[in-house]
N, C-alpha and C positions, 0 to 999 in steps of 0.2 A: 770497239765493235766486238760482239761475242761471236765465237765460232760455232758452226753447226756440227753435229756429230755424225752426219750422214756421209758414208764413203761413196765416192764416185766409182762406178763400175762400167766396164765394157763387157758386152756379151754378144755372142753370135748364136742365134737360135733358129730352129725350124718352125715355120708358121704355115698354117693352111693357106691355100691360095685358090683363087677362082678367076677364070678369064672374064674380062669385061668387054672384049671386042664384039662378041655376038652371043646369042642365046642358044642356037642350035648348031651342033657340030656332027660331022660324020664320024664314025668310029676311028677311021684313019687320022682325021684331023685332031680328034681328042687325044689319041695316043701320042701323036707328034707333039702337040702342045705340052702334054705331061712330061715327055722325055726332055724337052728343051727349056721349059720354064723353071726358074729358080724359086725355091721356097725359103732360102736363107735370108735372115734379117740380121743386120749388125746395128747395135744400139748402145748408147751411153745414157746412164741415168744415175739416180741416187738410190742406194740400197736401203730399203726400209726393213725388210726381214728376209732371212734365208733359212729354209728348213730342208730336210731330206726330200720332201715332195715338191717344193716350189721355191721360187724367189719372187719377192714383191719389190718392184722398182717404181720410183716416182720420177717423172720428167721435170717437175717443178716443185720447189719447196719454198714456202713463205713462213718466216719466223718473225713474230713480233713480240715485244716485251712491254709489259706494264709494270707498275710497282709491285703488283701482287703475283703475277704469273707470266710464264712463257707460253705463247700460243703458236702451235705448228699447224699449218694447213698444207696438204699435199695435193698435187694435181697431176693429171696425165698418168694415172696408176696403170700398171700392167703386172699381171700375175702369170708367171710362166712355169709350167711343169719342168722339173730338173731334167727329166728324160728328153726334153726337146732342146736342151742347151748343149751346143758343141764346144764352145770356148767361153771362158769367163775369167776376167782379170780385174783386180782392184787397181784403180788409177791413183796416182799421187798428185 
């Protein structure tokens, strides 16, 4: 079995969030929700590309081989600005 070259990474990042409980809020309720709701996401994935501006991570990787070529397909892609990332680790 051939090994894939993608590193597994853990990262914690800030994401935008929106309440789904209801559509209209009083100002007090809105501020209370904003003060108490978390926007941190912890995620594990396969590092596809890392730049100064962003990281690109795949949740799924499918690698198939034929006699002529290696075919890689990536799923559940997510591109995160590096300024949104709080913690980042390469996993073994």
